[in-house]
N, C-alpha and C positions, 0 to 999 in steps of 0.2 A: 437462622438457617444459612449455611455457607453458600456463597455464590456458585452458580453452575459453571463448570469449566468452559472456557471458550472453545468452540469447535475449530478444527484446523481449516485454514484458508487455502490450503493447497491439497490437491488430490495426491494420493500416494504414487500414482503412475504405474503400479504393478501390472495393470491390465492393458497398458498402452501398447498398441501394435504398430504405431507409426513414429511418434516423436521420441520416445525413450530408446527404442532400438537404433534409430538413426544417430542420436546423440552419443550413445555408447560406441557405435561404430566409428564415429569421428574421433572420439576420445582415445580409443584403443589404437587408432592409426597414427595419431599425432603426439600422444603424451610420451615424454621422456623424463626420467628422474631429475628433480631439481627445478623443473619448469614452474613458473608462477602464473603464466598466462599461455593459453593455447589459442592462437588465432585460427579462424576458419571463415569460409565464405559460403554464399548460397550455392556456388558450384560444388563445394564439398558436400552440402546437404543433398543436392541432386545426385552426385556420384554415390553417396552412401545409400540413398533410396534405390538406385539402380542395382547396386551390389546386393542389396537385401531383397530385391524384387518387391519393393513397396511403392505403391502409387501415391505421389504427393502432388496435390494441385497447387498449393501455395507454399513454397519452401520457406518463406519468411515467417510463416505461422509457427514454425518450430521454435523460433526465438521468442515470440510472444507467449506461447503456451508454457515453455520450459522456464521462462524468466519469472513468472508469477503464478501461473495456474497449476503447475505440476511440480512435485518435488523432484529435484535432480537425483538420478539413481545413486544408490549407496556406494557403488563401485567408484563413482567419480568424487562424491563428497568425502570418501575415505582418504582421498589425497588432498583434501582441503578446498576443492573447487565448488563454489556455490553460486557464482555470479556469471550471467551472460550479458554482455553489453555490446552495443553497436559502436564500431570504431571507424566507420566510413560507409560509403554507399555499398551495400551488399557484403560488408565485412563485419565480423563479430569477434569477440574474444571471450573465452571461458576463463574466469579468473578466480584466484583464491580469496576467501573472506571467511568470516565466522558464521555467516548465514546470508540467505538471499533476501529475506523479508525482515521488516522491523516489527517486533512484538510490541503490543500496546502495553505501556507501563500501567501498573495498578495505581489508580488515583481515586480519591474520594470525589464524586461528582458534585459540582456546585449547582445548587438549585437556582433556576432562573425562569422568569416569566417568558412565555412564548409570545413575542411581540410581532410575529408575522401578521400583516394586515388580514383581518378576518375573511374578506373576499378571496384572498389567496389561500389562506390556511384551510378554508372549507373545501377546496378542490385538491388538496394534498392528502395522502394517506393519514389516517388517525395516528398510527404508529410510525414514528420517524424511521424505524428500522426498514420500512418498505419504500423509502424514497430513493431516487437515483442521485447521481453525483450533482447534477445541475440543480435539482430541487434542494439538495442539501446545502449547496452554496447560497441559494436564495434565502433560505431560512436563516443561515448564519449571518448574512448581510442585514436582513431585517432586524434581527435580534442584537445586532452590534457586538457580537461575540469576538470578532477580530479585534475590535477596539479594546475590549476587556483583556483579552489574552496578551496582546502586544504592548498595551499601555500607550498606543498611538491612535491618532485619528486616521482611519483607513478608508481609502476610496478605491473603487474598482476601476482598473485601467482597461483591461481586455479580458474576454473569455475565449475559450477554445483556441489558444495560441498554437500555431504550427509554423515553425520557421527552421531553416537550415542552420546548423552550427558546425563550424570547422572541426574535422576529425571525429565527428559524431554522426552527422547526417541530420535527419529531421528530428527536431525536439518538439514535444507536445506538452503543453501546460494546460491544466483545467482552468486556471484563472491567474491573472497577473494583476496585483494590487499595488498601490503606493501608500506609504504612511507618512504623515506629517510629523517630523521630529524637531526637537529644539536643537538646532545646529547653526553654527556660525556661517556655514557655507550655504544654508537653506536648501541643500539638495534633498529631495524626497528619498525615503527608504523604499527599495524595491522588494516586494513580497510575492514570490512565486508560490502557488498553492497547488497541491495535489489533493484531490477530493476522492474519497473511497466509500462506496456503498458497502453493505454488509458482506457481500460475497467476495470482495476484492481486498487483497492485502496491501500494505504500504511497502513499496519495493525500493531497495537501496539504489538501484540503477536510475529509477525515475527521479529520485531526489538529487542525485549527483548530476543528472542531465539538466534539471532545473537550474542548478548553480552554474553549469557551463553556459547555458543560454543567457543568464543574466550577466555573467562576466564578459560574454561576447557582445551583447547589445547595450549593456549599461555599465561599462567598465569603471566609471567614476563613482558609482553609487554603492552604499551599504546594502547588502543583501541579507534577507532573513527568510530562508526557505522553510515552508510549513507544509504539513499534511493535516487534513481534517478527515476523520473517519467516523462513521456511525456504526455502532455494534448491534448485535441481535436484540439488545434490550432497549434500543432507541437512544442510547447515550452518545453524545458527540465528543469525540476525543480530538484534542488539538496537540500536535507535536511540532516542536521547532528543532531544527538540526544545525549542526556545525556547517560552516561554509567550506565545502570540499568538492572537487570534481572526481574524486576517487571513490567509487562505490564501497570498497572495502573499508574506507575510513569514516563512512557516514555513521553518526551517532546522535542520539536524542539529547539535546541540551536543556529543554524545558518541556513539560507536559502538564496539561490540565484537562479536565473533562466537565461536561455540562449536561444536566438533565432539565429539559424544558417542560414547563408545566402550563397546561390550559385550565382556565376556570371551568366550573361545572356548566355554566351557560355557554361558553365557547365550545366545549366538548359536545354538548347537545346539538349545537348548530352544525358542527362538523359531521356528526353521525346522521343528522337529518339530511344533510346535503348528499351524503354517500347513499342513503336509501333512495334518493331521487335519481342520482346519476346511474346507479347500478340497476 
């Protein structure tokens, strides 16, 4: 039986009465033939909302929603503009690229034992498609999947990293790991990780921001930017990207996927625990 097609991770935006009309208003006011980037600010968002008589409580939410949650209107993408990124405090840029999000490559999943300690695994959803980003990262760590994917011994450095980066503003990383590599200089490899639950796409801007963060704070180190995403089947997808700070240039250099298996005894305990908790 052929695999079911993956559902779209971005809403079409056709029914949007706030974000799409505002972005269109800004584009129409600023675009000129030949432009590759259209800078705008939160003041532009407020001015557009005022002109359109739209109430906006949080202007910055437009960037968050239109960057990954909602498809950019066809009128804008017809000119090649797919990406919105932050270029400073309250400043943004609408830029040309082939797409806004990274599609998951088709890979044959590697079967692996779920080595998550049973006391932990019993309190997580039976189906990994139901976990959030932090639970996903915990399972990945316990199962040593990062070691397998990178061929390094990987250790967690920090989680929930939020720090300012020049010309970007605040950068957010779900996790920052370090890998032990065979190197003459003995410098660890820096591994920034973006984790994505089922409903969230892998976004080009976030990957480029990870790289900018590492270049700013770890300039002497090799950087291997990764994304880990769970799909609706509970399969874990690992993506490694080229090292670039330009979202339009982000591309997948390696990809693998994993399907974790529980024994019948483990599965029975997970289900028994859920019957008690619920």
